[in-house]
Backbone bond lengths (Angstrom), bond angles and torsions (degrees), N, CA, C in turn:
res aa  C-N    CA-C-N  psi(-1)  N-CA   C-N-CA  omega(-1)  CA-C   N-CA-C  phi
1 M - - - 1.469 - - 1.519 109.25 -
2 G 1.329 117.58 129.59 1.456 121.88 -179.99 1.510 111.73 -70.39
3 I 1.308 116.20 173.04 1.459 119.78 -171.82 1.522 112.75 -69.92
4 F 1.323 117.78 -20.31 1.455 119.19 179.17 1.527 112.01 -96.37
5 G 1.332 116.29 -8.55 1.451 119.47 175.24 1.516 112.98 69.69
6 F 1.327 115.74 -170.23 1.453 120.49 -178.67 1.528 110.00 -78.48
7 F 1.346 114.76 167.01 1.463 119.10 -179.58 1.523 107.47 -79.53
8 S 1.315 115.76 98.83 1.457 121.89 -171.05 1.526 112.15 -77.97
9 K 1.313 114.79 167.64 1.466 121.49 177.58 1.525 110.55 -61.39
10 D 1.335 116.97 -40.04 1.472 120.84 179.14 1.524 111.14 -62.87
11 K 1.336 116.36 -42.56 1.465 120.18 179.10 1.526 110.75 -63.32
12 K 1.342 115.87 -41.58 1.470 119.84 -179.57 1.525 110.35 -65.18
13 E 1.318 117.28 -39.90 1.470 120.24 178.34 1.527 110.77 -64.49
14 S 1.335 116.97 -40.25 1.466 120.90 177.66 1.528 110.80 -65.04
15 L 1.335 115.75 -39.44 1.460 120.85 178.84 1.534 110.34 -65.38
16 D 1.332 116.45 -46.05 1.468 120.59 177.57 1.527 111.07 -57.53
17 Q 1.320 114.89 -45.31 1.460 119.94 -178.42 1.534 110.97 -67.78
18 G 1.321 116.39 -41.11 1.453 120.55 -178.70 1.521 113.41 -66.54
19 L 1.335 116.37 -29.32 1.470 120.66 -179.15 1.525 112.27 -101.14
20 Q 1.327 116.43 10.85 1.464 120.52 -174.21 1.531 112.77 -59.63
21 K 1.332 116.97 -45.10 1.468 119.80 -178.75 1.523 111.29 -62.32
22 S 1.320 115.97 -42.80 1.461 120.20 179.12 1.524 110.84 -64.88
23 S 1.339 116.00 -44.24 1.454 121.06 -178.30 1.525 111.66 -64.48
24 E 1.326 116.61 -44.03 1.467 120.79 179.16 1.522 110.89 -63.41
25 N 1.329 116.07 -39.70 1.463 120.96 179.78 1.531 110.22 -61.27
26 I 1.329 116.19 -44.52 1.461 120.68 -179.14 1.526 111.12 -65.65
27 F 1.335 116.78 -47.11 1.466 119.12 -172.81 1.524 113.69 -77.88
28 T 1.319 117.24 -26.27 1.469 119.24 173.53 1.520 109.30 -62.96
29 K 1.317 115.93 -45.67 1.469 121.11 -179.51 1.523 111.37 -71.22
30 L 1.336 116.73 -39.39 1.457 120.58 -178.57 1.525 111.16 -66.17
31 S 1.331 116.16 -38.38 1.468 120.18 178.24 1.521 111.16 -61.31
32 K 1.337 116.05 -40.27 1.472 120.05 178.03 1.524 111.06 -67.43
33 A 1.321 115.96 -35.07 1.469 120.57 -177.39 1.523 112.54 -67.41
34 V 1.329 117.39 -32.25 1.467 120.04 -174.69 1.532 113.27 -103.43
35 V 1.336 117.05 0.06 1.462 118.97 -178.64 1.532 110.12 -60.83
36 G 1.313 115.18 129.53 1.462 120.92 -179.72 1.517 114.38 78.90
37 K 1.333 117.13 0.78 1.465 121.44 -179.11 1.521 110.01 -103.08
38 S 1.319 116.52 139.23 1.460 119.60 177.68 1.523 111.86 -102.31
39 K 1.340 116.31 -22.08 1.462 118.55 -179.71 1.530 110.30 -136.45
40 V 1.320 113.58 161.59 1.461 120.22 179.01 1.531 108.29 -80.14
41 D 1.337 115.66 112.49 1.464 120.32 179.11 1.531 109.35 -120.22
42 D 1.323 116.21 -174.16 1.463 120.87 -177.11 1.524 111.80 -60.37
43 E 1.304 116.57 -36.53 1.467 119.97 -179.28 1.531 111.17 -65.24
44 V 1.338 115.86 -42.67 1.466 120.67 177.87 1.531 110.21 -63.37
45 L 1.321 116.34 -42.39 1.468 120.02 -179.19 1.531 111.30 -66.75
46 D 1.324 116.79 -36.00 1.470 120.32 175.97 1.531 110.36 -62.63
47 E 1.329 115.16 -42.43 1.467 120.36 178.43 1.533 110.42 -64.70
48 L 1.333 115.97 -42.62 1.465 120.73 179.88 1.533 110.46 -62.86
49 E 1.317 116.12 -39.65 1.460 120.45 177.88 1.531 110.83 -58.79
50 E 1.322 116.07 -45.15 1.465 120.54 179.45 1.530 110.98 -65.07
51 I 1.335 116.62 -39.45 1.471 121.27 179.96 1.536 110.41 -61.36
52 L 1.322 116.90 -45.46 1.472 120.87 -178.23 1.529 111.22 -67.19
53 I 1.313 116.24 -40.50 1.471 119.34 179.63 1.525 110.44 -65.06
54 T 1.323 117.34 -43.53 1.473 120.62 -179.53 1.528 112.10 -73.70
55 S 1.328 117.17 -10.77 1.471 121.28 173.51 1.520 111.25 -94.38
56 D 1.344 115.43 11.16 1.462 123.57 176.12 1.518 114.47 67.32
57 V 1.323 115.96 27.67 1.459 119.14 171.69 1.533 109.68 -68.75
58 G 1.339 115.74 -28.19 1.467 120.60 -179.69 1.517 110.96 98.53
59 V 1.324 116.30 147.69 1.465 121.46 -173.92 1.524 111.62 -64.01
60 D 1.318 117.45 -50.74 1.469 120.42 -175.22 1.529 112.14 -62.54
61 T 1.325 115.98 -43.07 1.471 119.81 179.94 1.524 110.51 -69.41
62 T 1.320 117.32 -38.73 1.465 121.47 177.98 1.527 110.17 -59.90
63 I 1.332 117.22 -44.14 1.473 120.77 179.42 1.522 110.31 -60.01
64 K 1.327 117.69 -40.94 1.471 121.31 176.87 1.527 111.14 -58.98
65 V 1.347 115.47 -47.24 1.469 120.37 -177.74 1.536 110.29 -63.08
66 I 1.326 116.62 -45.75 1.470 120.77 -178.82 1.523 110.62 -62.90
67 Q 1.323 117.22 -41.32 1.471 120.41 178.54 1.523 111.46 -60.97
68 R 1.314 116.00 -40.13 1.466 120.34 179.47 1.533 110.82 -65.64
69 I 1.317 115.96 -40.75 1.475 119.55 179.47 1.526 109.83 -68.87
70 E 1.337 117.22 -38.79 1.469 120.76 177.11 1.521 110.32 -59.68
71 E 1.325 116.51 -40.98 1.469 120.38 178.89 1.524 111.21 -64.64
72 R 1.323 116.30 -38.98 1.477 120.35 177.34 1.525 110.36 -64.58
73 V 1.319 116.46 -44.04 1.465 120.99 -179.25 1.530 110.35 -63.85
74 A 1.334 116.36 -43.22 1.474 120.45 179.66 1.526 111.10 -65.22
75 R 1.329 116.08 -39.23 1.465 120.77 -178.25 1.523 111.71 -70.41
76 D 1.329 115.45 -41.79 1.468 119.92 -175.85 1.517 113.05 -87.23
77 K 1.348 116.76 -3.95 1.463 124.14 177.52 1.528 113.20 67.90
78 Y 1.321 116.44 -45.78 1.469 118.37 -178.29 1.535 108.79 -139.13
79 V 1.309 115.62 118.45 1.464 121.28 176.52 1.520 107.51 -125.44
80 N 1.329 116.18 119.26 1.467 117.16 -178.89 1.525 110.47 -81.96
81 T 1.317 115.00 161.77 1.464 120.00 -173.85 1.527 112.35 -66.95
82 A 1.322 117.22 -22.85 1.468 120.14 178.25 1.526 111.25 -67.10
83 E 1.327 115.96 -24.47 1.475 120.58 -179.42 1.531 112.56 -87.32
84 L 1.323 116.84 -9.90 1.456 120.50 -171.02 1.530 112.24 -60.52
85 D 1.344 117.49 -43.51 1.464 119.42 -178.28 1.525 111.19 -66.70
86 I 1.336 117.17 -31.93 1.470 120.77 178.13 1.531 109.90 -67.31
87 I 1.323 115.93 -47.17 1.469 120.96 179.48 1.525 110.23 -63.31
88 L 1.334 115.64 -41.95 1.462 121.05 -179.95 1.529 110.39 -58.78
89 K 1.317 117.17 -45.80 1.465 121.24 179.27 1.526 111.08 -63.04
90 E 1.324 116.14 -43.91 1.467 120.01 -178.50 1.525 111.66 -61.75
91 E 1.328 116.43 -44.50 1.462 120.15 -176.24 1.533 111.77 -70.77
92 I 1.321 117.33 -37.62 1.467 119.36 178.73 1.523 110.38 -70.99
93 E 1.314 116.84 -37.94 1.467 119.83 177.34 1.529 110.42 -63.29
94 N 1.331 116.79 -40.33 1.464 120.80 177.43 1.525 110.88 -64.23
95 L 1.330 116.00 -38.75 1.462 120.91 179.45 1.530 110.53 -63.41
96 L 1.327 116.00 -44.81 1.469 120.49 178.93 1.528 111.07 -63.88
97 K 1.311 116.03 -36.36 1.465 120.36 178.30 1.525 110.35 -63.10
98 E 1.318 116.70 -40.69 1.461 121.51 179.13 1.528 111.52 -68.17
99 N 1.329 115.71 -23.85 1.471 120.60 -176.24 1.525 112.44 -93.85
100 N 1.326 116.26 23.58 1.472 122.11 174.50 1.527 114.51 73.03
101 S 1.345 117.47 6.99 1.463 119.45 176.31 1.519 107.98 -84.44
102 Q 1.319 115.59 113.71 1.458 120.78 -174.54 1.524 110.91 -98.70
103 D 1.329 115.17 155.15 1.458 119.94 173.30 1.528 107.91 -83.24
104 L 1.311 115.93 91.99 1.460 120.47 -176.57 1.526 110.18 -93.83
105 L 1.310 115.88 91.60 1.463 119.68 174.46 1.525 108.84 -76.35
106 D 1.300 115.33 -32.62 1.466 121.35 175.80 1.518 108.44 -114.49
107 F 1.326 115.59 156.64 1.459 118.96 176.69 1.513 108.17 -144.65
108 D 1.315 115.67 109.34 1.458 120.58 179.52 1.524 109.39 -112.17
109 L 1.304 116.09 147.47 1.459 120.23 173.43 1.518 108.11 -72.31
110 P 1.330 117.32 138.44 1.470 119.86 -179.45 1.531 111.21 -60.51
111 E 1.299 115.82 140.27 1.461 120.18 178.13 1.525 110.30 -68.43
112 G 1.311 115.35 145.10 1.455 120.21 177.15 1.513 114.18 81.26
113 K 1.329 116.65 4.71 1.471 120.51 178.19 1.530 108.30 -122.25
114 K 1.325 114.48 83.23 1.458 120.02 -178.64 1.520 109.51 -137.60
115 P 1.319 117.40 120.36 1.463 124.97 -0.94 1.526 112.39 -73.73
116 Y 1.329 115.03 150.60 1.458 122.55 174.68 1.528 106.34 -81.93
117 V 1.330 116.67 118.76 1.467 121.04 -172.49 1.528 110.45 -102.38
118 I 1.321 115.11 123.20 1.465 122.40 178.20 1.524 108.28 -114.16
119 M 1.326 116.72 122.64 1.459 121.01 173.62 1.530 107.46 -102.50
120 V 1.341 116.17 125.38 1.465 120.70 -174.53 1.522 109.66 -108.15
121 V 1.342 115.40 129.50 1.460 121.40 179.24 1.525 109.32 -124.70
122 G 1.334 115.66 160.74 1.465 121.02 179.41 1.518 109.75 154.79
123 V 1.324 116.94 150.83 1.466 119.94 -178.54 1.525 110.70 -74.08
124 N 1.319 115.32 164.62 1.461 120.73 178.99 1.532 110.84 -61.41
125 G 1.320 115.54 139.34 1.455 120.02 173.54 1.511 115.69 94.14
126 V 1.329 117.63 -3.63 1.473 119.40 -177.83 1.527 112.47 -86.45
127 G 1.336 115.94 -7.56 1.464 119.47 -177.19 1.516 112.04 96.48
128 K 1.326 116.65 24.18 1.476 121.62 -175.32 1.529 111.73 -62.71
129 T 1.347 116.36 -52.72 1.464 119.65 -176.59 1.528 111.05 -66.59
130 T 1.329 116.31 -38.84 1.471 120.55 176.98 1.521 110.70 -62.85
131 T 1.330 116.13 -41.04 1.469 120.35 178.06 1.520 110.86 -61.63
132 I 1.333 116.54 -41.71 1.472 120.60 178.01 1.527 110.32 -61.66
133 G 1.341 116.48 -44.40 1.463 120.52 179.04 1.519 112.26 -60.95
134 K 1.329 115.84 -44.27 1.472 119.71 -179.46 1.525 111.10 -68.54
135 L 1.333 115.94 -37.17 1.460 119.91 178.39 1.528 110.42 -65.88
136 A 1.335 115.91 -40.94 1.465 120.18 176.46 1.523 110.54 -60.64
137 N 1.322 115.87 -38.64 1.465 120.35 179.02 1.532 111.41 -64.03
138 L 1.338 116.85 -40.66 1.462 120.54 179.70 1.529 110.71 -62.72
139 F 1.321 116.28 -44.33 1.466 119.50 177.54 1.529 111.16 -66.17
140 Q 1.332 115.47 -45.25 1.465 121.02 -179.22 1.522 111.35 -60.75
141 S 1.330 116.09 -42.22 1.473 120.91 -179.46 1.518 111.86 -63.95
142 A 1.328 115.05 -25.86 1.470 120.09 179.85 1.517 112.10 -89.99
143 G 1.341 116.12 7.56 1.454 119.93 176.93 1.513 114.40 85.89
144 K 1.333 116.30 13.41 1.459 120.18 178.55 1.526 109.96 -91.22
145 S 1.309 116.66 142.14 1.469 120.39 177.29 1.528 109.34 -86.75
146 V 1.323 115.73 132.01 1.464 121.92 -172.75 1.526 110.08 -127.46
147 I 1.326 116.25 141.66 1.472 122.50 171.79 1.523 107.68 -125.95
148 L 1.325 116.52 134.00 1.458 121.26 177.63 1.524 109.65 -106.01
149 G 1.325 116.11 144.12 1.455 121.48 176.79 1.521 109.96 -118.43
150 A 1.336 117.27 120.00 1.466 122.53 -176.99 1.526 109.90 -88.03
151 A 1.336 116.28 74.11 1.459 121.11 -175.91 1.529 113.08 -95.79
152 D 1.345 117.67 7.03 1.463 120.32 169.46 1.520 106.43 -88.80
153 T 1.317 115.76 75.35 1.472 121.45 -172.11 1.528 112.39 -88.51
154 F 1.320 116.49 1.44 1.461 120.50 179.91 1.533 110.46 -73.40
155 R 1.332 116.51 -30.39 1.470 120.70 -178.56 1.526 109.54 -118.99
156 A 1.320 115.74 126.93 1.467 120.01 176.70 1.523 110.43 -61.22
157 A 1.327 116.30 -37.29 1.465 120.84 -178.33 1.518 111.53 -60.67
158 A 1.340 116.21 -36.75 1.472 119.94 -178.88 1.522 110.75 -66.82
159 V 1.318 116.06 -42.81 1.468 120.57 178.78 1.520 110.26 -64.35
160 D 1.328 116.08 -49.16 1.475 120.76 -178.70 1.523 111.47 -61.76
161 Q 1.330 115.88 -41.01 1.462 120.25 -178.64 1.522 111.20 -64.48
162 L 1.332 116.47 -40.79 1.464 119.45 -179.52 1.532 110.48 -67.55
163 I 1.335 116.62 -38.29 1.464 120.27 176.97 1.528 110.48 -61.43
164 L 1.334 116.35 -41.45 1.472 120.72 177.87 1.525 111.22 -63.06
165 W 1.342 116.24 -41.49 1.458 119.79 177.65 1.527 110.86 -63.73
166 G 1.324 116.20 -39.48 1.462 119.72 177.78 1.513 111.66 -60.16
167 E 1.339 116.00 -43.09 1.465 120.91 178.24 1.527 110.80 -65.13
168 R 1.313 114.98 -41.47 1.477 119.99 -177.62 1.526 111.69 -65.00
169 V 1.331 115.18 -43.56 1.467 120.32 -177.15 1.527 111.25 -82.40
170 G 1.330 115.84 -29.86 1.452 120.05 -178.40 1.510 113.24 91.99
171 V 1.344 115.66 39.43 1.469 120.04 177.31 1.530 108.62 -126.33
172 P 1.328 118.03 148.89 1.472 120.46 179.83 1.525 112.01 -70.93
173 V 1.331 115.12 146.40 1.463 121.63 177.55 1.525 108.66 -122.58
174 V 1.317 116.49 125.67 1.462 121.63 174.95 1.526 107.39 -89.52
175 S 1.336 116.24 119.57 1.463 120.73 -177.28 1.518 110.26 -141.93
176 H 1.337 115.64 140.36 1.468 121.31 173.68 1.525 110.65 -113.23
177 G 1.356 115.91 7.74 1.456 119.60 -179.87 1.519 112.35 87.14
178 M 1.333 115.37 -172.76 1.463 122.04 -176.94 1.537 110.98 -80.77
179 N 1.335 114.58 152.90 1.470 122.60 175.83 1.527 113.36 59.38
180 T 1.321 115.59 31.49 1.461 120.56 173.65 1.525 108.19 -108.01
181 D 1.314 116.26 172.72 1.462 120.84 -176.26 1.532 110.52 -73.39
182 P 1.361 117.76 115.91 1.473 120.33 -178.74 1.527 112.16 -58.65
183 A 1.327 116.84 -37.90 1.466 119.99 -178.56 1.524 111.22 -64.98
184 S 1.337 116.94 -33.47 1.456 121.06 177.81 1.528 110.89 -64.99
185 V 1.340 115.96 -39.38 1.473 120.94 176.79 1.528 110.04 -63.05
186 A 1.342 115.65 -47.12 1.469 120.29 179.82 1.525 111.02 -61.18
187 F 1.329 115.72 -41.86 1.471 121.65 178.36 1.526 110.38 -56.81
188 D 1.343 116.33 -49.82 1.464 120.53 -177.59 1.527 112.12 -68.40
189 A 1.334 116.63 -35.22 1.471 120.03 179.98 1.532 110.82 -66.57
190 V 1.318 115.96 -45.20 1.467 119.57 179.62 1.527 110.29 -68.31
191 K 1.332 117.11 -40.34 1.466 120.35 177.34 1.528 110.50 -58.92
192 Q 1.338 116.37 -44.32 1.467 120.28 178.50 1.522 110.26 -64.37
193 G 1.326 116.40 -37.20 1.461 120.08 177.82 1.515 111.99 -62.48
194 V 1.327 116.02 -42.05 1.465 120.81 178.56 1.533 110.03 -68.77
195 D 1.331 116.52 -46.22 1.470 121.10 -176.63 1.527 112.36 -63.28
196 T 1.332 116.72 -34.77 1.475 120.69 -176.48 1.519 112.97 -98.28
197 N 1.359 116.03 2.67 1.468 121.18 -179.69 1.533 111.21 58.84
198 A 1.334 116.27 40.01 1.467 121.50 179.52 1.528 110.18 -68.04
199 D 1.317 115.32 155.84 1.467 120.29 178.89 1.526 112.24 -83.10
200 V 1.332 115.82 -38.59 1.471 120.44 -173.72 1.525 109.81 -138.17
201 V 1.334 115.74 137.94 1.465 121.65 169.85 1.530 106.97 -122.75
202 I 1.329 116.59 124.48 1.473 121.30 -179.80 1.522 108.15 -115.36
203 I 1.326 115.93 121.64 1.460 122.05 -176.72 1.524 110.16 -106.98
204 D 1.334 116.81 119.30 1.463 121.89 173.40 1.528 108.40 -82.40
205 T 1.328 117.42 139.75 1.462 120.57 178.67 1.522 110.48 -131.79
206 A 1.329 116.10 162.33 1.458 121.24 178.49 1.530 110.23 -74.30
207 G 1.327 115.64 156.63 1.467 120.18 -179.23 1.506 112.16 -131.86
208 R 1.313 116.42 59.73 1.463 120.05 -176.04 1.533 109.43 -93.16
209 L 1.334 115.44 84.05 1.459 119.22 -175.08 1.532 113.58 -67.41
210 H 1.339 116.46 -19.51 1.471 117.82 179.70 1.537 111.12 -73.86
211 T 1.322 117.09 -10.14 1.478 120.61 173.84 1.523 107.80 -122.98
212 K 1.334 114.85 65.91 1.462 121.14 -171.27 1.526 113.71 -58.16
213 V 1.332 115.77 -43.31 1.474 118.87 -177.66 1.524 110.16 -63.62
214 N 1.333 116.31 -44.53 1.462 120.19 178.15 1.531 111.05 -61.93
215 L 1.330 115.68 -41.69 1.462 119.75 -179.51 1.524 110.64 -64.40
216 M 1.321 116.03 -43.19 1.461 119.90 179.52 1.533 110.49 -61.06
217 N 1.328 115.39 -44.01 1.465 119.88 178.74 1.526 111.61 -63.90
218 E 1.337 115.43 -41.00 1.460 120.80 -178.51 1.526 111.13 -64.25
219 L 1.341 115.99 -46.99 1.467 120.11 -179.61 1.527 110.54 -65.56
220 G 1.323 116.08 -37.56 1.466 119.81 177.20 1.519 111.79 -62.57
221 K 1.331 116.39 -41.18 1.467 121.20 179.46 1.528 110.51 -66.61
222 I 1.346 116.64 -41.36 1.472 120.84 178.01 1.526 110.06 -59.02
223 K 1.327 116.54 -45.05 1.468 120.21 178.48 1.527 111.09 -59.86
224 R 1.317 116.20 -45.75 1.470 119.95 -175.80 1.529 112.20 -62.74
225 V 1.328 117.26 -41.34 1.470 118.26 -178.56 1.530 111.06 -71.56
226 M 1.324 117.75 -32.93 1.467 119.99 176.95 1.518 110.63 -66.28
227 Q 1.337 115.99 -34.67 1.462 120.83 -176.72 1.525 113.17 -72.12
228 K 1.340 116.53 -9.76 1.462 119.71 173.87 1.532 110.43 -67.82
229 F 1.333 115.13 -28.06 1.472 120.17 177.76 1.520 112.00 -99.78
230 I 1.339 115.67 -40.37 1.463 120.41 -177.14 1.532 107.32 -130.42
231 P 1.320 118.35 104.08 1.466 121.73 -171.15 1.527 115.27 -54.59
232 D 1.353 117.58 -33.13 1.471 118.45 -177.36 1.533 113.07 -101.58
233 A 1.343 117.01 16.47 1.467 119.83 177.19 1.537 109.93 -79.24
234 P 1.337 117.68 150.37 1.455 126.33 -5.61 1.529 111.06 -76.78
235 H 1.316 115.92 148.67 1.460 120.26 -179.82 1.520 111.23 -78.85
236 E 1.314 115.85 -21.05 1.468 121.02 -178.85 1.523 108.81 -146.71
237 I 1.341 116.41 133.50 1.470 120.90 172.75 1.519 106.48 -114.60
238 L 1.313 115.04 108.40 1.463 122.56 -171.54 1.531 110.16 -101.57
239 L 1.324 116.22 119.06 1.465 121.51 176.44 1.524 109.08 -95.65
240 V 1.335 115.56 124.26 1.462 121.19 178.28 1.526 108.86 -97.81
241 L 1.327 116.14 127.54 1.463 122.83 -179.87 1.529 109.93 -124.99
242 D 1.316 115.74 145.63 1.465 122.06 177.75 1.525 108.33 -89.39
243 G 1.344 116.82 108.35 1.460 121.28 -177.64 1.514 113.72 -63.70
244 S 1.320 117.18 -24.93 1.466 120.25 -176.95 1.524 112.13 -71.81
245 T 1.332 117.62 -12.53 1.467 120.06 -179.95 1.531 112.43 -87.75
246 G 1.324 116.97 -3.04 1.457 120.19 175.18 1.513 113.28 58.72
247 Q 1.333 115.57 -119.74 1.464 120.57 -174.61 1.527 112.96 -63.78
248 N 1.330 117.44 -24.61 1.459 119.93 177.57 1.533 111.06 -63.97
249 A 1.338 116.41 -30.23 1.464 120.45 176.62 1.527 110.37 -65.27
250 F 1.348 116.88 -35.70 1.466 120.76 175.16 1.527 110.01 -59.86
251 I 1.341 115.62 -45.73 1.464 120.91 -177.69 1.529 110.33 -61.90
252 Q 1.343 116.20 -44.09 1.465 120.16 179.43 1.528 111.34 -62.39
253 A 1.332 115.72 -42.52 1.464 119.97 178.91 1.532 110.42 -61.40
254 K 1.315 115.84 -42.03 1.462 120.89 179.47 1.528 111.05 -62.09
255 E 1.332 115.94 -44.51 1.464 120.20 -177.56 1.532 111.70 -68.89
256 F 1.318 117.21 -40.84 1.467 119.69 -178.98 1.524 111.94 -69.32
257 T 1.332 116.92 -34.48 1.461 118.49 178.91 1.529 111.14 -68.72
258 K 1.322 117.35 -19.78 1.475 121.12 174.12 1.527 110.78 -76.22
259 V 1.332 115.93 -31.61 1.460 121.33 -173.58 1.520 112.25 -84.85
260 T 1.328 116.58 -38.08 1.464 119.92 -177.46 1.527 110.11 -154.33
261 E 1.306 116.36 160.77 1.470 120.37 175.22 1.524 108.72 -69.34
262 I 1.327 116.40 131.62 1.462 121.76 176.23 1.522 107.53 -112.87
263 T 1.324 117.02 128.83 1.475 119.76 -176.99 1.521 113.29 -108.32
264 A 1.350 117.36 -14.20 1.466 119.98 -179.45 1.524 109.04 -156.21
265 L 1.340 115.79 156.77 1.465 122.14 -179.61 1.523 110.75 -122.46
266 A 1.321 114.57 143.63 1.468 121.55 167.73 1.523 106.24 -122.02
267 I 1.321 117.19 122.89 1.471 121.04 -178.28 1.519 108.01 -113.07
268 T 1.335 115.37 117.13 1.466 121.70 -170.33 1.528 112.26 -104.03
269 K 1.330 115.33 172.91 1.472 124.62 169.73 1.528 113.64 59.48
270 L 1.335 116.56 32.27 1.461 120.01 179.94 1.525 112.13 -73.65
271 D 1.329 117.07 -19.01 1.465 120.64 -177.45 1.520 112.71 -73.41
272 G 1.328 118.07 -22.91 1.459 120.13 -175.47 1.512 113.74 -98.36
273 T 1.324 117.77 17.16 1.456 120.28 -171.42 1.523 111.28 -146.08
274 A 1.334 114.96 161.74 1.466 120.72 172.79 1.524 110.15 -102.72
275 K 1.337 116.30 20.92 1.460 122.35 -173.99 1.523 112.79 -104.77
276 G 1.336 116.92 30.31 1.464 120.43 -176.80 1.512 114.06 -60.21
277 G 1.336 117.43 -20.66 1.452 121.22 179.01 1.510 113.57 -63.61
278 V 1.335 115.98 -15.74 1.469 120.28 -179.36 1.530 111.29 -60.93
279 V 1.315 117.14 -29.68 1.471 121.27 178.69 1.532 110.00 -60.96
280 I 1.321 116.21 -42.30 1.468 121.74 -178.40 1.529 110.09 -67.05
281 G 1.337 115.31 -47.06 1.458 119.85 -176.84 1.514 113.36 -64.91
282 I 1.322 116.64 -44.68 1.471 120.12 -178.69 1.524 110.56 -65.37
283 S 1.315 116.64 -42.48 1.465 120.43 178.08 1.523 110.52 -59.61
284 D 1.337 116.12 -43.00 1.455 120.69 -177.16 1.528 112.17 -70.75
285 Q 1.319 117.06 -43.52 1.457 120.64 -173.61 1.532 112.86 -73.04
286 F 1.329 117.26 -32.65 1.461 119.42 -174.55 1.521 114.00 -106.59
287 K 1.323 116.47 -8.97 1.470 121.47 179.10 1.531 111.34 53.86
288 I 1.329 115.33 35.87 1.464 122.31 176.17 1.523 106.97 -112.50
289 P 1.323 118.98 129.42 1.463 119.28 -177.27 1.525 113.02 -65.74
290 V 1.327 115.59 133.81 1.464 121.26 170.10 1.523 106.32 -77.68
291 K 1.323 116.81 121.56 1.464 119.90 -175.17 1.527 112.14 -104.50
292 Y 1.338 115.88 -34.66 1.472 120.24 -178.81 1.522 109.82 -136.48
293 I 1.338 115.65 148.50 1.461 120.84 171.86 1.524 108.48 -132.47
294 G 1.335 115.11 144.52 1.462 121.32 177.80 1.508 109.85 -101.96
295 V 1.328 116.98 120.25 1.471 120.67 -174.64 1.533 112.56 -122.62
296 G 1.333 117.01 18.73 1.465 119.46 178.83 1.511 111.72 170.10
297 E 1.333 114.71 -179.50 1.458 120.96 -174.68 1.531 113.31 -85.39
298 K 1.337 116.71 -24.30 1.462 119.51 -174.17 1.534 111.06 -65.64
299 M 1.317 115.00 156.37 1.460 121.96 -179.36 1.526 110.79 -56.33
300 T 1.325 116.25 -36.28 1.464 120.79 -177.03 1.523 113.15 -87.32
301 D 1.343 117.31 2.89 1.465 120.44 -177.83 1.525 113.40 -85.82
302 L 1.332 117.06 3.57 1.459 119.72 163.66 1.526 105.34 -88.88
303 Q 1.314 116.21 112.67 1.459 120.13 -174.90 1.515 111.21 -111.47
304 I 1.311 114.95 145.57 1.450 118.61 170.11 1.530 106.69 -67.74
305 F 1.322 116.51 135.29 1.468 121.08 -173.83 1.519 110.96 -72.34
306 N 1.311 114.65 129.55 1.458 121.13 176.03 1.525 107.44 -124.01
307 R 1.306 115.82 113.07 1.469 121.93 -173.72 1.521 112.62 -54.35
308 K 1.307 115.98 -49.42 1.462 120.39 -175.69 1.528 111.62 -64.61
309 E 1.342 115.89 -46.53 1.465 119.51 -177.98 1.528 111.27 -68.05
310 F 1.332 116.91 -36.10 1.458 120.79 179.09 1.520 110.96 -62.70
311 V 1.325 116.25 -49.80 1.464 120.88 -178.83 1.533 110.54 -63.44
312 D 1.317 115.88 -38.70 1.462 119.78 178.59 1.534 111.04 -62.53
313 S 1.332 116.75 -43.31 1.465 120.29 -179.37 1.521 112.12 -69.19
314 L 1.333 116.40 -36.82 1.465 120.66 -176.66 1.518 112.70 -75.98
315 F 1.335 116.71 -34.89 1.463 119.63 -172.31 1.528 113.80 -117.57
316 T 1.323 116.91 26.19 1.463 120.59 173.80 1.512 108.80 -114.10
317 K 1.306 115.52 125.08 1.466 120.48 -178.80 1.520 109.57 -68.72
318 K 1.330 115.40 125.68 1.475 120.40 -177.76 1.519 110.62 -82.89
C-alpha cells in the first residue's frame, strides 16, 4: 500500500464538497440546455460547448471534448439527453488519461531516489507555501522523514511561513533568512537530507515571473548546487497554480514552462470557485500530469489527484 493509501470515503466526500460549486454551476446550466429535449442535437452541443468554456475548461480543450461527443452521437445514431452526462464523463476521463494524468490510488516514492527531491515553483499568492506544508504533513503522517528548504528568500513572509509550517507539521526547515542566496539554502537542505538519510527534501523557491531571466538563472543555479549531492536532483519540479483564477492559471503555466521544465502540477483553492474545469484544460494543454489538488482548508484537503474520482465529483449531479 502506498503512502497515501486507497481513495477513502472521507477523501471522496471532501472532493465532492470541494468541487460542489463547480459541479452545481455545470449542472444548473446543463439542465437548462436539455430541458424539453429528448436527444443530443446541435443545439444541445452548442450549449454544452458554452458551459465548458465558462467553466474554464478552455476553448481548445472544449473543442476536443465536443468533437468526441459529436463522433459518439454520429456513431450511435441516437443519444438521448439522459446519457449526455455519462458520455461527457467518459470522454473527459479518456482525455485526462491521454494527458499523463494517472489514477494514483497509491503513491510510492521511487526506489533508489533517497532523498526524493521536490523543487516547488509558483507565483506569490497561489498557495505554494501552504501546499508545501500540507505535502510535508502527508509524507510525515506516513512515517516518511521530510526536510524543507526555505529558498524563497525574496520575501520574508515566505521564509517565516515555511518555518511555521515546519513547526506545525514537525519537520526541520533549513533557512538562511531573507535576502540570502536561494541556491545556498537548497545546497544545505539537500546536504542535510543526504547526511540524515531523509526520505524527502522539498525546496520552496521564489516565483517572480516579471523577472523571467533572473528567475531562470536562479532556478538553474539551485538545480546545479543540488546536483553536487544528487546528480539527478530535483526528481520532481512541481508547479503550484491557483485554480480559482481560471484562465490566469493557464497564463502562469505557460510562463513557467518557458522558464523551467515542469514535471507535475498542484492546483489549489478549487473549493472556493466554480472554475474546477481549469484542471482539465491545463492538463490537456500542457501535457503535464496533475499530481495534487487542493479542495479545502484542512491539512488533509490536499489530495493526490485521481482522474476517475475527480471527473465523477465534477460531473455527477448531487
